[in-house]
N, C-alpha and C positions, 0 to 999 in steps of 0.2 A: 149556532156559528159563535166561536170564542170574541168577545169585545176584546179591541185594541188594548184597553186598559187593564186587561187581564193578564197580557203578555210581560214575562218577565222584561229585563233592561236589554239582557243580550237577545233575547227572541225579536224584540223590538226594533233595536238597530239592526239587526240582520235582516229584519223585513222591509226597513227603510231603504236600506244598500242593496238590495234584491229588486226593489222597486215593487214590492207587492203591497206595500203600504206605504203612505205620505206622513211625514212628519205633522201637517195639518191635520190628517185623520185621527191618527194618534193621540194629540193634544185634545182635539175636540171630545174624544171619548172618554177621557181624563176627566176634562171640563163637566162633560156630561154626568159623569160619577161624582164629582164634586157636589154638582148642583143637586143631585138626588141624595147624598148621603150628609151634605154639610150640616144640616140642621140639627141630626140626630147626632154627630160626632164632634164638631164645631173645632176642628182641627185649624182651620186659618185666619189668619189675622189679615191677610191681603192675598188677593189672587187677581195678580196681573194680567187678565185675559187679553186686554188690546196687544200690551207688549210682546206676551207670548206667542198669540198667533202671527204677530207679524215676525218674530225670529223664526216661528216654524215654516211660515210662506218662502222667507228668504233660504232657509235650509233646503226647502223642495225645489228651489229654483237651481240652486248649487247641485243638486243631486241630479237633476235633468242633465246637468250638463257633465255629470259623471266626476263631479268634485265633492267630496266628503273629508271634513274637519276633523275626524277622529272617529274614536271607537265608541261614542255615546250619540253621534250624528242623528238628532231629532228625539231623542229620548228626555221625558220631562222630568224635572227634578225641583224638589219643593225645599227651602232653606229654614232651617230655626230661626225665630228672629231676633238672634244676637250676632248673625252672619250677615255684614256687608253686602250689599247690591247695588250698583249704583242705580240712581233714581227712584229706588225702593226705600221707603221709610222704615228703619228701626227701632223698634221700640222697647225691645228686649223684656217685654212683658210687664213695664212699669206704667203708671197712671200718668204719662205726658210727660213729665218733667225730664224724662232721658230720650224723648223724640229727638231722631236726626235723619237727614236725607244726605247719604254718602256722595260723593262725586265719583268714586271711583269703587270696583267690586274689591273684596277681599281675595288675595292670592288663590283661596280653594276655589272659589265663586269663577274667578278668570280663567281657571284650568277647566273646569267643568266647561265653559261657554267655549274655549279653544277646542276641546274632545267634539263639540256638538249638541250640548246639552242644552234643553229650552228650558228657564228658569219661569217658573210657573207662579211663584210667589212665596209669601213668608208664613210660617208655621206657628201656631201658639207654643210660648214657653212659659215656665213659672217664671216669676219677677226675677231678673237680673239670673235668670239659671238657679236661684236657691230653691227652697223645700214649700213655699206657699201655693196650692195646687192651682194649674190652669185651669181654663174652663172645659178644655177638652175633656171626651168621654172614651172611655174603650168601647171600641166597636163591636166588642163581643158581648158587651153588657153595660149600657149607658148608666147602670147604678156604681160602676167600678172605676178605679182610676186607669187610665193609660200609663201612669208613672210619671217619674218627672227627671229632669227638666224639661227633656226634649219630648215633651208630650204630642204635640201636635206633629211632630217629624214621625214618629213611630205609629200613632193612629193613621195618619194618611198612606202610609205605605200598606198598613194591614186594610183599611178599607178601599184599597185598588185605587186610590185616588191619584197618585203618582208611583212609578216602580223605581223610585229613587228619592231619598231626602237625607239631607245632612243635619246632625245634632252635635251635641258636644256632651263630653262627659268630665267632671271635676271629681264627683265621689263616684256615682253610681249611673249617671243619667244618659248613657246610650244602652248598656246591657239589661239594666232593668226595666225601662220600658219596652225594650224588643220583647224580652220574654213575657211581659205583661199582655203584649200586643200579638204575639204569635208571629214575629218576624224574625228576619236575621239582622245581629246588630255586630259591628266591628268596630273596635275601639284599638286604632293602630299604637303602635310603638310611641312612646313621647319623643315629640319632634318631627314623628313621621310627615305629617301636615302643617303647613305655616299656619300659626294662630293670628296673624295680623289681619286686622279688620274683623276681629271677631272681640265681641264684648266680653271683658276677663272676670273671672269671679274671683279665680287664685291662681296666681302666675306659676307656681311650680307644680301645678297639677292639671290645669286645663288641657284637653285634646279635642280637635275636632275627631267626630264619627262618622258613621254612615249605617243608613237603614234600608234593605233590600228586602224581597221575598226568597232568594236564593243564595246560597254562598258566592256562586260562581259571579254574580251580579256584583255582590260586595267585594271579590277581589278585583274584579275589571273597575270599580270605581275607586278603591284604595290604590290600584295602580297609576290611575289618572291623576290623582290627589297628590301623590309622593313627589315632592322637587323640595331641594334647599332653599332655604330664601334667607340672605345674608342681613335681610332688616328683621328678621325673628331671631333674638338670642338662643332660643330653645330647638330650633332647626337642625335637623341631621343630615349629614352628606350620604346618600346611599343608594342603591342601583334597583330597578324595578324589572330587571328583566326577567328575575327567577318568578316573581308574582304574575308577569304577563304569559310566560309558558305556562304557570300552574291553571290559568284560565281558559287556554287552549288546548291542553292535554287533557287525556282520559281521566277517568277518577284515580287518584293516589292509590297506592296499595293498603294493605291494611294497615292502620297506624299502632305504634306504642303508646298505650295511653296510662296515665296515672292517675288512679281514683283518689281524690282528697276526703279525709275523715273530718278529725278534730284537726284544730279548734274551731271549725266551721259547723259541722254537720249538726252538732247536738241542737244549733240556732234554729234549723230548718223545721217546718211542720212535718206531721207524720206522713203527709201524703206525699210532701216533696221529697223526703228521704225514700220512700217506697218507689217512688217514681224514677230517682236514680239508680236504685237496684236493678228496676225493671230494663232501664236504657242501658247500663253495664253489662246486664246478662246477654241482650240483645246485640250488643257489639262484639262481646265477646262468642256468641255463637256464629257470628256472621265472619270471625277470623281475626278481630282485634286482640292484640296482647294487652289486657288489662289487668294491672296489679294494685293494691293499695299503696300509698305514700306516706311517708312522715315528713311534714312541713318543719322546718327550721323552728324553735320554740319562740325565736322574735316574732314571728308571725302573729302570735296572739296578741301582741301590742300594736301590731299596723292599722289597725282601723282607727285605734285611740289619735295614733301619731298624725294619721291623714285629718281627722276632725279637727285637731289642733292647729294643725298648718293651716288649713282652709278658712278656719276661722279667723286668725290673725291676719291673713292676706286677704279676707273679704273686708275686714273691719279696716285696713290699710286703702285699699282700693277705694273704698266708697267714703273714705274720712270728709273730704272737701264736700261731696255731694249729699253727706246726711247731714252736714251741717246746716244746709242751706233748706233741706228737703226731709226733714226726720219725719215729719208727719205724714208724710205721702206715701213712706214705704209700708209695704205689708207686714204683719207681727212676725212672722219667721225670720224674714230675713235682717227685719230691725233687732232682733233678739240677735240674730248670729254678727251683725256686725257690732251691738255694743258689747258681746263677749269677746269678739275678737280683739276689741280695742283694750280689755283689759288683760290679754294672755301678755304675761312678762317673756323679755325677748329671750331669757335662758330655756323657758317651756318651748318656745317656737324653736330654738337652735336645739335643744335634745330630741325634739320630734324629728327634725329633721335628719339628725345622726341616725336615729332608730331606722328612717327610710332606708338610708343610704347603706346600714350595716344588713339591713335584711335583703337587700338586693344583694350584696355581695354573697352573702349563703344561700341564696336560693338559686342563684343563675345555673350554678352546676347541675341540680335537680332538674331545672327546666331543660337543661341540655340533654339529658338522659331518655327524654320522652318528645313525642312530638308535639303533644298536648299534656297539659294536666287537667282532669274533668271533675266538676262538681256542679250543683243546682245553680242558675243564674240570679236566682230570688231565693228567699226564705219560704215561699211558697206563692200561691196565683196572685193576681190583682186583690188587694183590698178595697174598701170603699173609698169615696173620692173625697173622703175629708183628710186623706193622706196620698202621699205620692209613693208609698211603700219605703221599706227599709233598705238601706245600699250596703249593709253589713258585708255581704257576699263579694262586692265589687269594687269597693274601696280600696282594700288591702293592695290589690293587683293595681289598682290606677295608682296609688302610691309608689309603687316599685315602677310605674312608665311602661310596663312590659302589655304584650299585645293580648287582647280577650275577644272571644265572639260569645255571641250566643244564638244558639240554634233552636228554633220552636222542636220539642220532641213530643208533646203529648197535650192532652186535655185533663183537667182537673174532674172531679166526679159533678162537680157544678158547672162544665161545660168551658172555663177559662183555662187560656194556653198557659203551658209550663214549659221552660227552655233549660237547657243544657248549656253550660259554661265552659269552655275549652281555652285555656291558658297558656300561650306560647313562650318561649325564650325572645328576650329583646333583638328586635331585626328579623326575628325569625316569623315574617308573616307568611312567607312562602310555604315554608313547613306547616303552620299554624292551621292555614288557610286550605291547604291540600287534606288535612286531617278532618276539619271541619266539613268539607265536603264529603268525606267518604263516611263521616258520621250521619250526615243529612242524609244521604242514599241509604245508608243502612236502615234507618228509623223511620224513612218515607212517611213523613208527618203532611198531609195534604189538605188538612181542615182549613177552613177560611170563615170568617164572620159574614153575616148574612148582609148581602148588598143593600 
């Protein structure tokens, strides 16, 4: 018999709604998985066992009366520990000096609760979502990194501790951990999800993202999170009707896909390049239109521009705190802050100009395809001394366009490999439809050991 913790979010919500499963039984199954796996994986900063059980019981009482809050009624969710949840400590992965206990939920958390989600607790992040590795281990192999900065979020979903987790991406912190841990990761269009109540790293680059085990689950959660927020200057006014329809509809038709080569593919490992070739052949054989694309030349400068912007902004955001707590910061974020405070204004502005111009040049290309396709990372997860290289993710984050990582295979060493799909701005429905088709065509079903 399948344990409830193995169910997808959509399956679990349907079972709760049909009366085949209670929210309490589902949560207890997830808590049991946490109890059995946490020592090995170390995904959690805090498990709010009592609070989550109280919520689940309340949801069960509502369900018995025929009342359901929304599409996630009873579904357990974990939060990256830079996202505020009322009454739960936020540490941001730091050494105590940044601890806070918020009095209210971040809007993204409030929307999850309104849809019926059960907030299980807070998941490990690298310090302030930068690059000093977190304690979390890759569920597929503990000697390897789960990626960063959303380390705990990706690992918890991969290890079947929760079916859904929220993370964030400033450079590559959703797509890369998703690829390394063999789960689905979605970074929506910049502004799709309010960032209010989320500890910032770089204002013009930060995105809230989603980890699940299926594309349909990710589409459901993305549709729940989408809402304009007048208090967040980056917030985008949008409609989620198409996303909701994409979740409910049968699989999309075979997509039109643009296969990305340079300036990226030469940086990938030979194994990652061979895997992308295999995936492309599989998709074409199943009916997808797959053709090589040539990116605008300015894309070669995008990663450097993103790094310049992110360092300058992290230096500004942490200026006051760093003056008071410099010795408490870990080495890599300390170096990032100090570098950022040395970046001249004209360099920062030129980097922002590159971002704007590159977006203008690539949007027409994105509109011609359901998705552009490339590896999610340079190769499989490296060892735990690093969180991995974000060079394949940062340029798309800098453009603010939606991206998805779908698990598509295993390396020779048995570590997951992911394929990244990139869509047009606010093209989440089209992109997720293509990702769902790719997921079905590749049919990756492997999972880490329990």
